[in-house]
VMD Tcl script that draws the C-alpha trace (Angstrom):
set ca {
  {127.08 116.27 82.98}
  {126.31 116.03 79.27}
  {122.94 114.97 77.85}
  {124.35 111.60 76.83}
  {125.37 111.01 80.46}
  {121.84 111.64 81.88}
  {119.86 108.36 81.68}
  {116.81 109.81 83.47}
  {116.53 112.67 81.02}
  {117.22 110.39 78.09}
  {114.48 107.99 79.26}
  {111.96 110.80 79.59}
  {112.88 112.07 76.13}
  {112.44 108.62 74.60}
  {109.09 108.11 76.33}
  {107.89 111.52 75.20}
  {108.95 110.73 71.65}
  {107.17 107.39 71.71}
  {104.01 109.03 73.06}
  {104.12 111.70 70.35}
  {104.60 109.05 67.67}
  {101.76 106.99 69.07}
  {99.41 109.96 69.11}
  {100.37 110.88 65.56}
  {99.59 107.35 64.42}
  {96.26 107.40 66.23}
  {95.27 110.78 64.83}
  {94.45 109.50 61.36}
  {92.46 106.61 62.82}
  {90.54 108.48 65.49}
  {89.81 111.78 63.84}
  {86.56 110.80 62.12}
  {84.44 107.85 63.16}
  {83.03 107.25 59.69}
  {86.43 107.46 58.02}
  {88.51 105.35 60.38}
  {88.41 101.66 59.49}
  {89.26 100.54 63.04}
  {86.37 102.54 64.48}
  {83.80 101.47 61.93}
  {84.30 98.42 59.78}
  {83.78 98.58 56.04}
  {81.11 95.85 56.25}
  {78.10 96.51 58.48}
  {77.41 93.59 60.86}
  {74.03 91.87 60.57}
  {71.17 93.45 62.49}
  {70.59 91.56 65.76}
  {66.99 90.37 66.14}
  {64.68 91.66 68.83}
  {64.04 88.76 71.25}
  {60.75 86.92 71.20}
  {58.77 86.53 74.41}
  {60.36 83.13 75.07}
  {63.48 84.66 76.66}
  {61.88 83.55 79.99}
  {58.67 81.66 80.89}
  {55.41 83.59 81.16}
  {56.37 86.72 79.25}
  {54.52 88.31 76.32}
  {55.32 91.24 74.06}
  {53.60 94.50 75.04}
  {52.66 96.17 71.79}
  {54.59 96.40 68.53}
  {58.25 97.18 68.03}
  {58.88 100.94 67.93}
  {61.76 102.36 65.88}
  {63.27 105.84 66.03}
  {65.82 107.19 63.56}
  {67.67 110.49 63.31}
  {65.86 113.46 64.82}
  {62.92 111.19 65.73}
  {64.92 110.31 68.82}
  {63.71 113.56 70.41}
  {60.21 112.02 70.48}
  {61.49 109.32 72.82}
  {64.18 110.96 74.96}
  {63.54 114.69 74.66}
  {66.34 116.48 76.53}
  {68.89 113.71 76.09}
  {68.88 113.05 72.35}
  {71.57 115.64 71.60}
  {74.33 113.54 73.15}
  {73.36 110.43 71.14}
  {73.19 112.42 67.89}
  {76.56 114.03 68.57}
  {78.22 110.65 69.09}
  {76.66 109.22 65.91}
  {73.18 107.78 66.42}
  {71.62 105.56 63.75}
  {68.44 104.15 65.27}
  {66.70 103.03 68.44}
  {64.53 99.92 68.56}
  {62.26 99.71 71.58}
  {60.22 96.68 72.60}
  {58.16 96.19 75.74}
  {57.37 92.90 77.49}
  {54.83 92.08 80.24}
  {54.27 89.34 82.78}
  {51.34 90.00 85.13}
  {52.25 93.37 86.72}
  {55.90 93.19 85.77}
  {57.21 95.11 82.76}
  {60.55 95.03 80.95}
  {61.54 97.37 78.12}
  {64.44 96.71 75.77}
  {66.08 99.86 74.38}
  {68.60 98.94 71.67}
  {70.54 101.97 70.43}
  {72.46 101.28 67.24}
  {75.33 103.74 66.86}
  {77.45 104.39 63.78}
  {80.51 102.69 65.28}
  {81.76 100.83 68.33}
  {83.56 104.01 69.42}
  {80.26 105.91 69.26}
  {78.55 103.31 71.43}
  {81.47 103.38 73.88}
  {81.19 107.16 74.15}
  {77.51 106.98 75.11}
  {78.08 104.08 77.51}
  {80.83 105.90 79.39}
  {78.56 108.93 79.76}
  {75.58 106.90 80.97}
  {77.10 104.14 83.10}
  {77.53 106.14 86.31}
  {79.79 104.30 88.74}
  {80.35 101.08 86.83}
  {78.69 98.28 88.81}
  {78.51 95.18 86.60}
  {76.13 92.26 87.02}
  {78.23 89.11 86.49}
  {75.48 87.32 84.57}
  {75.28 89.85 81.74}
  {77.26 88.69 78.71}
  {78.79 92.07 77.81}
  {80.36 95.06 79.49}
  {77.67 96.49 81.76}
  {76.78 98.73 84.65}
  {73.52 97.62 86.23}
  {71.07 98.16 89.04}
  {67.74 96.53 89.80}
  {65.63 99.02 87.84}
  {67.90 99.39 84.81}
  {70.57 97.33 83.08}
  {73.02 99.37 80.96}
  {75.23 97.50 78.48}
  {77.76 97.90 75.69}
  {78.58 95.48 72.90}
  {79.94 96.30 69.46}
  {78.13 99.35 68.10}
  {75.17 98.86 70.43}
  {74.35 100.75 73.61}
  {71.59 98.77 75.30}
  {69.33 99.39 78.28}
  {66.71 97.12 79.84}
  {64.26 99.02 82.05}
  {62.58 97.14 84.91}
  {59.86 99.61 85.90}
  {56.66 97.60 86.33}
  {54.35 97.92 89.34}
  {55.91 94.67 90.51}
  {59.63 94.43 89.60}
  {60.62 91.54 87.38}
  {63.19 89.15 88.77}
  {66.73 90.24 88.02}
  {67.37 86.89 86.34}
  {64.54 87.64 83.89}
  {65.87 91.11 83.08}
  {69.31 89.59 82.51}
  {67.78 86.85 80.35}
  {66.17 89.49 78.10}
  {69.43 91.41 77.85}
  {71.44 88.30 76.98}
  {68.87 87.20 74.40}
  {69.49 90.43 72.50}
  {73.23 90.60 73.12}
  {73.71 87.10 71.70}
  {72.91 88.49 68.25}
  {75.21 91.52 68.48}
  {78.52 91.16 66.66}
  {81.69 91.99 68.55}
  {83.82 94.71 66.98}
  {87.50 95.11 67.67}
  {89.95 97.82 66.78}
  {91.60 100.95 68.09}
  {89.58 102.81 70.71}
  {89.96 106.59 71.11}
  {90.84 105.97 74.75}
  {94.18 104.57 73.57}
  {95.26 108.17 72.96}
  {95.42 108.75 76.72}
  {98.82 108.22 78.37}
  {98.70 105.58 81.10}
  {100.99 107.19 83.67}
  {99.01 108.82 86.47}
  {95.60 108.12 84.92}
  {92.83 107.55 87.48}
  {91.02 104.30 86.58}
  {87.33 104.68 85.80}
  {87.52 108.37 84.82}
  {87.96 107.76 81.08}
  {85.42 109.46 78.84}
  {85.01 110.32 75.16}
  {84.09 113.72 73.76}
  {82.85 114.40 70.23}
  {81.43 117.89 70.59}
  {79.95 120.44 73.01}
  {77.31 118.17 74.59}
  {79.94 115.65 75.62}
  {82.35 118.34 76.80}
  {79.91 120.43 78.86}
  {79.79 118.13 81.93}
  {83.55 118.52 82.36}
  {84.58 122.00 81.27}
  {83.43 125.11 79.41}
  {86.01 126.68 77.13}
  {83.44 128.76 75.28}
  {80.19 128.58 73.37}
  {79.33 126.13 70.62}
  {81.72 123.63 69.10}
  {84.73 125.27 70.72}
  {87.13 122.42 69.82}
  {85.97 122.24 66.17}
  {85.08 118.54 66.44}
  {81.98 118.79 64.27}
  {80.46 115.62 65.69}
  {83.18 113.68 63.82}
  {86.42 113.98 65.76}
  {86.80 111.98 68.96}
  {88.63 113.35 71.96}
  {89.51 111.26 75.01}
  {89.73 112.58 78.56}
  {90.48 111.24 82.03}
  {91.46 112.39 85.48}
  {95.15 112.31 86.41}
  {97.22 112.52 89.57}
  {100.93 113.15 89.87}
  {103.22 111.59 92.50}
  {103.46 115.04 94.10}
  {99.68 115.12 94.62}
  {98.63 117.45 91.81}
  {95.34 116.55 90.10}
  {93.95 117.60 86.73}
  {91.84 116.45 83.81}
  {93.62 115.73 80.54}
  {91.89 115.82 77.16}
  {93.63 114.55 74.01}
  {92.05 115.51 70.67}
  {93.70 114.10 67.50}
  {92.71 115.91 64.28}
  {93.02 114.62 60.70}
  {96.18 116.66 60.10}
  {98.32 119.46 61.51}
  {96.43 122.14 59.57}
  {93.10 121.06 61.10}
  {94.61 121.03 64.58}
  {96.11 124.49 64.07}
  {92.76 125.83 62.86}
  {91.03 124.32 65.90}
  {93.66 125.89 68.19}
  {93.13 129.30 66.60}
  {89.35 128.96 66.89}
  {89.65 128.04 70.57}
  {91.85 131.04 71.34}
  {89.61 133.45 69.42}
  {86.44 132.24 71.15}
  {87.69 131.48 74.65}
  {85.17 132.13 77.40}
  {85.69 135.71 78.71}
  {85.75 134.36 82.27}
  {89.06 132.68 81.44}
  {92.18 134.64 82.30}
  {94.95 134.05 79.75}
  {98.32 133.84 81.51}
  {100.43 132.79 78.54}
  {99.90 132.90 74.79}
  {102.43 131.37 72.40}
  {102.01 130.02 68.85}
  {101.79 126.45 70.14}
  {100.59 126.89 73.74}
  {97.88 128.69 75.68}
  {97.94 128.92 79.48}
  {94.92 130.09 81.44}
  {93.25 130.32 84.83}
  {89.55 129.44 85.02}
  {86.81 131.11 87.08}
  {87.67 128.81 90.02}
  {91.28 130.01 89.89}
  {92.46 126.62 88.67}
  {95.17 126.48 86.04}
  {94.98 124.92 82.62}
  {96.80 124.72 79.30}
  {96.27 123.87 75.65}
  {99.29 122.60 73.73}
  {99.33 122.25 69.95}
  {101.61 119.39 68.91}
  {101.41 118.40 65.26}
  {97.89 117.14 64.62}
  {96.96 116.97 68.32}
  {95.59 119.30 70.97}
  {96.78 118.23 74.42}
  {94.58 119.99 76.98}
  {94.79 120.11 80.76}
  {92.29 121.82 83.03}
  {91.27 121.93 86.65}
  {94.92 121.70 87.71}
  {95.39 121.63 91.49}
  {98.81 121.98 93.06}
}
mol new
graphics top color blue
foreach p $ca { graphics top sphere $p radius 0.5 }
foreach p [lrange $ca 0 end-1] q [lrange $ca 1 end] { graphics top cylinder $p $q radius 0.2 }
display resetview
């Protein structure tokens, strides 16, 4: 049977071509958060105000507003600031509130773009369990509300000797969120193919701190992202039962992707066993004897790891 007579093969070829074209189009937009207009608008939205104590009856502010910028973030969340800085942290505004023995703390993290805020949220949300009353995407529990809106990653801590009512914590969150501008545009997660993707496993990676929880290819910035280039990963399952994690990293151009591929191969963790090395593909087995591959396609690295048969 000739190629023109094989509709299944022709369909797969068309779908593969469409995916490649889509990734190529996304590459220029997703490669650098500061440069991509759909990830960070040319006009900065107005700064949302910190709520006054009137968000709910009986509350008062506990001390002045505290602001942390740049490396100052280590003074507030020592041991966790690296991830925020890698994703593109601008500033944190922190305000406490008290009511008798109850305490609420608003932590408003302003990131450089909506994609940056999304990256932090996905890392911090745990198993996403939204409270229906919160007026933004959220994953909440009684002691902490975690939220995402526009370029803001927001947490409300409920850690007083006597817990505040959930309705009051939600009221504080909504009072701040009401002033946050929505931001639309391409998300780096759009680079992930839909077929076989496990819902809820989507994450963003912008450097070694974001990558470490999932896989270790080698030391340092092994994918040459420089805290600028977004990668998107998720878990996948095939109809045959195979499972793996797929990471798509679009670079500004083919030369940058090729340089990143060369850097990865030259600095691959010595515990990796290389089973195939071609100009546009690297196959390996990790220390758990699970297979993986890195494919260079134009301006994109298409990576699979933790493959189970």
